[in-house]
N, C-alpha and C positions, 0 to 999 in steps of 0.2 A: 537707374530707373527712379522715377518718380511716381507716386501714387495721392492722386487727387485727396486732400481731405476729409472731402464731404463725401463727393462719390467713386468709392473704392473700384467701380469698374472701368475709370478711365484713367490710365495709365500714359507714362511719355516715358518713351525709350533712346537710348543714345547707342551709338556702335557698340560699346562694350557688351550691352543687353542681348545683341544677336547673337553671340558666341556661349552664351550659358551652358551651364548644363544642369539639371533640368533647365528646359527653357520656358519662360512664361505661359501661363496657358492661352493668353491671346494670340501667341507667335506662334503656337503648334499647328503646323499645318502650312504656314504662310511664311514661315523664316526668310525662306530664299527671295520672297518676293521685295522683303524688305530691305534685305540684303543687295534687292538691287536696285531700288531708291538710294541707299548709301553710294550705290557704285555709279549710278546714273550721274548723283550731286557730284560726284568729285570729278567725272570725267566728261561730260556735258555739260554741268550748268558752269562748273567753274573752269572751261577751258575755252578758247577761242573758236568759230563756226564760220567757215567761207562764205556762208548766206547770209550771216548775220546782219551786213551792211555797216556795221562799225566795227572799230579796234577792241581789244580785251576781250574776257569770257562772257559767255553767253547773259550770265547772272553774276553780277558784281558783289551782291547780295550774299552768294550763299557759300564762298572761301572764308569769309569773316565771321559768318555763323558758324560754321563746321570748327573753325580753327578755334573759337571762344566756347564750343562745348554747349551751344545754344540752340542746336538742329536737332528738334525731337520729331520723333515718328510717336503716332500714336495709329492704332488699328481698331476700327470697327467692322465686326466679322458679321457674316451672314451673307446669303446669297439674293436677299432680296431686300430693300429698304423704304419702309416708310416716311413720307415728305414730313411729316411732324416730329417723327421720332429723330429725324437725323438734323432738324433744327435746333430739336434740344440737347443734341450730344454736341453740335457745334457749339450752341451757347454756354453750353458748359466750359469749354475747352476756351473758348472766347475770354469768360470770365477768369479763368485760371490766367489768361497768359499775362493780364492784368498783373498779374502777383509774382509773376517768377520772379527771379534774381536774373541778371542785375536789373532794378529797376530804376537807376541814373546812370548817366554819364555815357560815352560812346559808346561802351559795350553793348549798351541795352537797345543801340537800335537793330540789332544784329538776331535779335531771337526769333525762333521763327517755330511755328506748328506745323506738321503735313499730318494731316488726319487722313491716312490711306484706308482704303477699301476694297479688300485685295481679291473677296471671294463674289465681288460681284461678275456677273457676264457682261463683256466687253461692251456689247450694243447697250445694254441698260443702263451700266455705268457711266457712257458718255453721256445718255441723256441726264441721269440725275444729277453729274457733276455739273454740267452746262446749266441747267434750270435751276439749281440750288445755289450756285454761285451767282447767276443773275436778281435771284429771288432775295436774296441776304446781303448783298454787297453794300445797299444804303447803309443799313443797321451796322455795318462794317465802319464805314469812313466817317458817320457820324460818331464815332469815338474813336477816330485815328486808326483805323486800322485798316489793312487791304486783306483781300479775299481771293484769292488765285483758283484756278481749275485747272486742274492737268489731266490726261490720259492721251490713251495709246490712237487714239483719233486721229490726230491731235484737235484739241481747240479749235475751230473755224478762225480766230483773230489772228492776224498776222503782226510780223514785227513792227517796230517803228523806224526802223532804218530800211526795212525791204520787208513789204506787206505779201511778197509772195513765201517767205521764212515762216513756218509754223512753231515758234519756238516753245508753246507751252506743251509739246509732246512727251511724253512720260510712259515708264514702263508699268507701273502701278497708278489705276485712277486714286485721285486724291483732293482735296480741298486743303489749301494751306492759309495760315493765316500767320500777317506779320504787321510791323509798327509802319504805319503811313509816311514817307519823304518827300521832301519837296520835289524833287524828280518826278514824283507817278502823276503831277498833271496831267499829262498827254492820256492817261489813262482814266480822268475823273472828268476833265473840261467840255464832253459832249451830253453831259448830264446835270439840269440842275440842282440834282438831291445830292449827287456825290460830288459836285462842285461846292457844292454848300458847305459838306465837310470839309473839304481841303480848305477853304475859305477860313474857314472856323479856327486851323491850325496851322496856315500859311499865310492868309489873306494878306498880312503886313509884316511878316516877318521872313520871306521867303530869299533866296537870293538874288543880287539884283539883275541876273542874268535873265531871267523868269519872270519879274516884275510888271514888264509890258502884256505876255501873255495872258499871265494871272488877271490884268484889269481889264485887257478884252474878254476874255472869256468871262467875267462876271457883269460886264455891261450887254453880253449878247444876251443873256438868261435875263438880267435886269435883278441881279444880286447886289447886295449893297456890300463893300468891304469891311467887315469886322474887324473890331480890335484881337491882335491874337491873344491866345492863351497862353498864359504865362508860366501854370503849372501843371505842363504837362510830363514833368519826371526826369526827362530825356532829351538827350542832344539829338537833332536831327540834319546834319550836314547834307549837302546835296552830293553824295558819293554813291548812293544807289541809284543806277539808271534803271533797274526793273528788269527781270525776265524776257520785256519783250523790247 
């Protein structure tokens, strides 16, 4: 368990923390939902799916994160949530994410924070999660991060390889923070704001197999190809195909 150095109400849990006695107060009454998220990650995200449309697990990112103990659960309690309040909470976890170890090397790309909203009624959770992700996504891509939306709806976005498949289905509503990687291009290329964030990190340094697509997307939106950032602190190989 990790506690934010400046905001003690913000806590990151790993799997052993879900089985302590006594439980942390944030987990009381919702520990079963937290455990369900871990089971979902192992049994769904880390496994192949017949409707996915490609080989391999639903999310190649998840197993590496779990194996490295950088798969962090956060819990935001309450059966209602104010938009401004949630934005502030997420901003706190986003800034903390930048300072969490590991900060360098290949393992750094596997850090992830899953902010779960276990008390929200399902209909409200779907609305809040989708709207929050849409509203805040550009703020994250500007910093080289991705913000994913998951709930039991599931979210309307289809898979990249099978548009009828809904890969973002989860047992608990949540918003997920992770590092952007080069292969996130399809998630960002249709919007000039998010594409600009992508170009800032991978405009000239992504894999050769994507350079034509990157250049075409930039030209479509009238965006210049900037010089790549060289001090991002981590290596970001094109190994994460994303949940979609």
